[in-house]
N, C-alpha and C positions, 0 to 999 in steps of 0.2 A: 529914360531906359524903358524898354517895352515890357509891359506887364505880362507875366506868365501865371496861370492859375497854379496855386500850390496844392490843390486837392486832386489833381489829375483829371479835371474836367476838360471839356472841349473849349477852345477859344476860336475867335474869328480867323486868326492867322492859320491855325491848323485846318480849319474848314476851307479857307481859300486855297491852301496848298493841296488839300484833298481834291477839290474841284478841278484844279489845274492838271493833276495827274489823271483824274477820271476822264477829262476831255481829250488829253493828248495821248493817253494810253501808254505813258512812259514816265518813269521817275526822273530821267534825265531831262526830257522835254518839259515836264511839269516844273522842275527846278529852274530851268532857264526862263520859263514864263513868269514865275513869281520872284525871280532874282535871288534865289538861295542856292546853296551848294546841295549836291545830291545827298550827302550824308545827313544834312539837316532835314531835307524833305523826308528821307527814310525814317528819321527819328520822330518827326511829326506824325507821319502815317501810323507808325507803330504805337504812338501814344493814343491816337484815336481808336485804334483797334483794341487796345487794352481797356479803354474807357467803355467801349460798346460791347466788349466781350465776344466779338466776332471779327473774322478777317474781312477786310474791305476789298482786297485785290488778291488774285492768284498771280504769282510770279511766273512769267514765261521766259523761254530762252531769249526772246527779244521783247521787252516791254512787260506790261501787266494787263490783266483783264479784270473788270469788276466782278465781284461776287454778288449774290442776291442782296446782301447787306449793303454793298457799295452802291448798287442801283437804287436801293431804298433811300439811303442817305442823300444821294445826289438829287433825287426827286424832292426831298424835303428842303434842301438848302440852296439849290441853284437859283431859284427865282428871287428869294430875299437877298442872297449875296450879290447877285447881279444888280438888283435894285440899289443896294447900298453902294456898290462900286460906281454906279452912274451918279449918285448923289455927291460922292466925294471926289468925282472927277477921274475915276479910274477907267471909265469906259472909253474905248477907242479901237484903233485898228489892231492893237496887240491883244485885244480881248474879244474873242469870237462870241457871237450870240449864243445864248444858252441852248444846249442840245438836250432834248428830253431823253431820258433813259429808254432803252428798248422795252417794249411790252412783252412780258413773260407769259406765254400762253401754253397751256397743257391740254391734252385730250387724247382720245383713242387715235392710234396711228392712221387707221383707214379713213376715219371721218375727217381728220386733219388734211390728209393728202388729197382726198377726192372732193371734199366740199369746202372746208374752211379756208385753206390756203389759196385756192383760186379766187374765192370771194374777197380775200384780203389783199390780193395783188395790187389793185389800184391804190390802196393806202400806202403800200410799200413804195410804189412808184412816186407817190407824193411826199415821201420823206419819213414816213412812220417806220421805225425799226422794230423788228420782231425777233424774239428768241423762242423757239418752239420746242416743247418736250412732249414725247408720247409716253403712255404708260397706262396702268390700271387706275380706275377712278379713285379708289381708297388712297393709294399712294399719292396721286396728284392733289387730292384734297388736303392731305397732310402738308404737302408743300405749300399749298395756297394759304393755309392757316399760319404756317411758320414765316410767310413772307417771301418764300422762294419763287412763287408764281403770282401773277396778277389776276389771271383769268383761267378758269378750267371749264372745258366742255365735259360734263359728267354724265355717265350713263345711268346714274341713280340720283334721287333727290338728296342733296347734302343735308345733314342734320347739324344743329347747333346754332347759337346766336352770333357767332363770329363770322358766318358766311351767309351771304345773300344770294339766292338762286332764283332764276326765272326759267320757265319752260322754253326750250329752244326749238326742238324738232321731234316729231314722232317717227320712229323707225319701224317700218312694216317688214316682217320676216316672212320669207318664202322658202318652201321646200323645192329644191331645184336639182336638175340633172342635165347632162349633155343629151342631145337628141338620140345618140346611139345607145345610151343607157336607158333613157325613158322609153325607147321602143320596146324594150324587154319587160316593162312593168305593166301589169294589168290595172289600168287606172279605174276601171269599173269595180274590180275587186277591192282596190284601195279605198274607194268611196264606201263600199258596202262593209268590208271587213276590217278596215283600218290598217295599221302598220304591219299586220301579218303578211300583207302583200309585198312587203319590202324585205322579207327574210332572205338572207343570203347575199344581199346587195351591200357592197362596202360602204361604210359611212366615214365621211371626212369631217374632222372636228377642229375647232379652234383650241380646245383644251381637253385634257384627259377626262375631266368630269362632265363633258358634253353640255356646257351651260346653255347655249343657244338652242341646241337640238332638244334637250330635255324640256325646255320651256315650250317649244313648239308642240312636242308630243303631248304634254300635259294640257295645253290650251286647245289644241285641235282634236286630238284623239282621246283625251281624258284618261290617259294612262302614263305610267312612268317608263321611260326608255331605259332598258337594261341591255347594254351591249358593249362590246369593246370596239372603239374606232379603228378602222384600218389604217388611217393616216391622221396624225396630229401635227398641226403647224400653227404657231401662235401669230398668225397674220391672216386676216380674212381675205386679203387680196391673193395670198398664196392658196388659200382654200378655194377661191373662185378659179384660179388657174388650174388646180388639180381636177375640179369638177368639169371644167371645159375640156380637159384632156381625156375625160372618160374614166377617171379613177374611181368614181362612185358618186353618191348623192350627199347633199348637205343642206343646211338652212342658212340663208344669207339675208342681210338687209337689202331691201329693194334698191336703195340709192347706189349700192355698190355694183349692181349688175343690170342697170337700166339699158345700157347700150347693147349688151349681149342678148338681153331678152328681145329688144327691138330687131336685132339682126338674126334672131332665131338660132343663134349658136348655143343658147341656153333656154330651157323650158321649165315652166312650173309644173309640178306633178299634181298639185291641188290648188284650187282657188276658193278657199273657205269664205263664207259670208262674213265671218268675224275673224280676220287674221290676227295673229299675235302682234302686238305693238309695244315698243319700249320708248318711253319719253326721255329725251336727253335734255339736260339743263345747262345753262350758262351761269357759272358761279363766280363770285368775286368777294373779297373781304369787306367787312363792314368798317367804316371809318377810314382814317388815314388822310393824307393830303390829297387834294384834287390832282388827277393825272389826265390831262386832255387827250393824250394818245390812247390811254387805256379806254377812255370813254368812246373814242372814235372806233376802236376795234370792237368794243361791245355793241355799239349801235350798228356797225356794218354787219356783224355776224347775225344779229337779231333780224335785220332787214333781209339779208340773203337767205336765211333759213326758212322764210315763208315759201320759197320755191323749191326747197329740198324735198 
């Protein structure tokens, strides 16, 4: 008679069942793979979820998709379980090779879209799976600490001993406008008198509190920016589009508008000797089981960022 733990803890049968469901994406297909009925598989998955205190799968109209806890458990158990299967003779055509869970990456939407994802495309083509989340650094770091993300591109240095961060890239910020708008600005007066030369020109901002613009004003002009933005849009790519269309001026990271500057569809209003710079960091959790694909993504981002 097969032994079942009486204390509600995990056993190898439950873990094997979990891995089958994880790899097939279906309770029914997972049940067929391990030779159990679907109700039995459901009961085993529910027992695992009760033991862990977190759901392992989200139920979909067709099949299931792993939660962050599901990805984490699969990363921990897949290698030792597959090794055990091979020892007892379970490896074969009916048991596919272990599939490493997707790498869960977070960061600013603009940097992900323009820099990170193109750099990671060769890894995806080679079989590395990615699930990408955009958002604010504080929110993403909270998800990293909780295990919902594997890597985060952070716009500020993370604090705490549970996260390891390394400098990734320096973002240089530029005060920019479309040529039609720049033509009406006295750049000589801007150099001599500072931001007074920009009075009356609409300002386009990423957020209502003007975070990037205020940093530029403080660093370059030595003063606090006190104004109401004419347009607020929470995507720097949309800010760029509005500036290109002549809606006003803004401050943008150089990486986002390199092509537009080269094509002269966008111009810088100032070229200070000491432009404001923000350092981005690549953060990961301390400890945990080794994840080869996470390390591949980390190494690729670190290498690619040297040219950003």
